[in-house]
C-alpha positions, -999 to +999 in steps of 0.1 A: -194-181-174-174-169-204-190-196-230-152-210-233-117-212-221-102-193-250-125-159-239-106-161-205-076-143-201-051-149-168-039-149-145-031-117-144+002-102-133-008-093-093+005-100-058-024-104-035-049-120-058-049-145-092-072-123-114-087-133-145-104-116-170-137-129-190-166-121-211-198-133-208-218-141-232-243-116-238-229-098-209-217-062-201-181-066-218-151-077-200-148-082-162-127-092-135-130-126-113-103-122-084-093-147-057-070-142-032-037-163-033-035-183-007+003-176-001+003-143-001+005-121+031-021-088+041-001-067+058-025-036+053-057-028+073-091-033+056-122-010+065-147-018+043-167-053+043-167-050+002-147-037-020-173-040-049-201-023-025-180+006-019-172+009-061-212+013-060-210+037-032-189+059-056-211+054-084-217+098-100-191+110-072-158+099-080-154+097-124-135+067-137-135+037-112-148+000-122-182-005-128-196-036-103-223-056-127-242-090-115-231-119-135-243-153-124-254-143-087-219-123-081-210-085-084-177-083-107-156-053-113-156-039-151-119-045-168-109-012-178-089-016-208-054+002-211-022+005-190-009+016-155+013+041-152+035+015-142+036+000-174+042+031-191+072+054-198+062+071-165+074+044-142+084+045-101+101+080-101+094+093-133+076+129-140+037+125-152+024+145-179+001+172-169-029+160-183-025+126-162-013+150-128-043+173-129-065+142-130-047+129-101-059+161-084-094+158-094-097+125-078-082+141-044-111+169-051-138+142-055-128+118-019-124+150+002-166+156+002-172+119+006-176+114+048-184+086+071-217+102+073-224+103+037-210+071+025-238+045+032-216+013+027-206-011+053-179-012+072-156-038+089-135-023+111-148-022+148-156+011+166-124+011+186-104+011+152-130+039+139-115+069+156-141+100+156-135+125+136-109+147+134-091+124+157-059+121+131-036+107+159-059+081+168-062+076+134-022+070+132-021+051+166-040+028+157-023+021+122+006+017+146-018-008+160-023-027+133+016-031+120+022-045+159-011-068+158-013-082+130+021-080+110+051-080+139+030-104+165+010-124+138+045-135+120+065-132+153+070-173+156+084-175+121+103-142+118+110-129+152+146-139+156+149-122+120+137-092+132+157-095+165+189-101+143+182-063+127+178-045+154+139-045+155+125-055+186+093-053+211+105-018+217+107-005+183+070-002+180+073+018+209+094+041+198+076+044+168+043+058+187+063+082+205+080+096+173+049+099+152+027+112+178+010+148+183-004+152+146-025+182+144-065+176+139-081+175+104-115+166+092-117+131+083-132+116+045-125+090+020-087+077+016-080+054-014-048+045+011-030+031-024-025+059-048+000+044-068+012+036-103+002+004-106-035+012-095-039+038-120-050+030-154-046+048-182-070+042-209-069+051-249-085+079-252-062+092-220-086+090-192-076+081-158-090+051-138-083+045-101-084+007-096-082-021-062-100+002-032-098-027-012-077-010+011-094+022+011-107+040+046-118+066+065-093+089+075-072+115+074-072+131+044-029+141+046-026+100+055-033+100+023-014+125+002+016+113+021+013+079+010+008+089-025+039+108-024+056+083-006+047+051-035+050+076-063+080+088-060+075+123-077+103+143-089+115+171-063+093+203-084+065+178-094+063+164-053+060+205-046+036+214-071+015+181-060+014+189-023+012+228-035-025+222-058-037+195-030-037+222-001-056+241-025-079+220-035-089+203+001-087+236+018-114+251-010-136+219+000-132+211+037-114+243+055-086+230+079-081+194+056-044+202+053-038+221+086+002+222+096+007+199+067+043+206+069+049+193+102+021+164+103+033+149+066+068+144+076+054+127+107+030+104+084+063+099+060+079+085+088+052+060+098+053+046+062+089+041+060+087+022+093+054+004+077+077-010+049+105-025+075+079-046+091+066-057+054+092-058+041+115-076+062+091-109+060+083-105+021+122-105+016+127-137+036+097-154+015+111-137-015+145-162-011+122-191-007+121-211-037+108-251-045+144-256-057+159-243-025+176-212-010+178-183-036+214-176-030+224-160-060+191-131-050+208-128-016+233-098-020+201-081-041+174-083-015+197-076+014+210-043-007+167-036-006+167-042+034+195-022+044+177+010+020+144+003+041+160-001+072+184+032+070+147+049+058+136+042+091+164+044+116+150+076+132+115+064+138+117+034+150+151+049+169+175+022+154+212+033+168+232+013+143+215-002+108+231-032+100+252-031+073+244-056+036+265-084+049+254-086+084+214-084+068+228-115+049+243-132+076+206-129+091+185-139+062+211-172+061+208-173+097+170-182+091+176-204+064+199-224+080+171-227+115+143-234+087+168-263+073+184-269+101+218-279+079+246-254+080+236-222+052+271-218+038+292-188+032+273-162+017+292-139-006+289-102-017+308-069-003+314-069+031+303-032+034+280-014+058 
């Protein structure tokens, strides 16, 4: 397709996909060719049948999203030249320049008017996974159910004992559902649902592009803001400004979109923290595997990260006693013993809680 392997760049860095950039002869310019990694785990619900068809549907409605072009009978996304915010000097937790910040506000402004009735793109979710417009409680409950079915139960045979040893059992999801229930109704709109720094590309002219729309859905607009704040980790004053400007934008377009945001933003953030426990436990265990054997040197660092994740989600999951870092190291080492049938050895690291 490219006319020669020298015109192919990649694979690019990415968790879920193996991605290449190629320039077909006589084509529209660089395009991305992606294939899901066979070894990656998918822990997020997908609403639309095709990301490319969604991007076609957003054409002219949302600024600076990748175009979709037909190449050899396939719809491929154009490659956006530039660098992600995560690759710039504005890494996780750092302050964004005003020019970039305002473009994110514009993105929210353009998504709020887009609803299920105005977006004619095929969806894959079943009717029971598509609550009625405004049913924010049902929307979040379906996400809790998804974690239970597609993350916890789907990986229980391999990781169930590890979850139990970390204090996360069957009752944890029940507690989570109860702790985040009672959301105030808000009119639904299009959500990107994964707005973090690696999904924003700043081009050489300063234009901010939004990529990776595969987790997009229609739902509670406050969920998109909560997810964005949770993933971006803005400095406190810039987070407060984002909330303030977001509320002004969405209320001006669809009144009621920010209703009871103070209470509900906390509840949705609690859900995001709990969601991280289920995904990060599995990914942490997987990260310790290597062709040459168990990565003992990485064990203290991985256990420390898991301790932070468990501590942050202790309230919504009802964890009365969060295991300390050494206990987490022991649990991960037990899983290695169970996999290999060999004594795991004595993990090293500070015995602190």
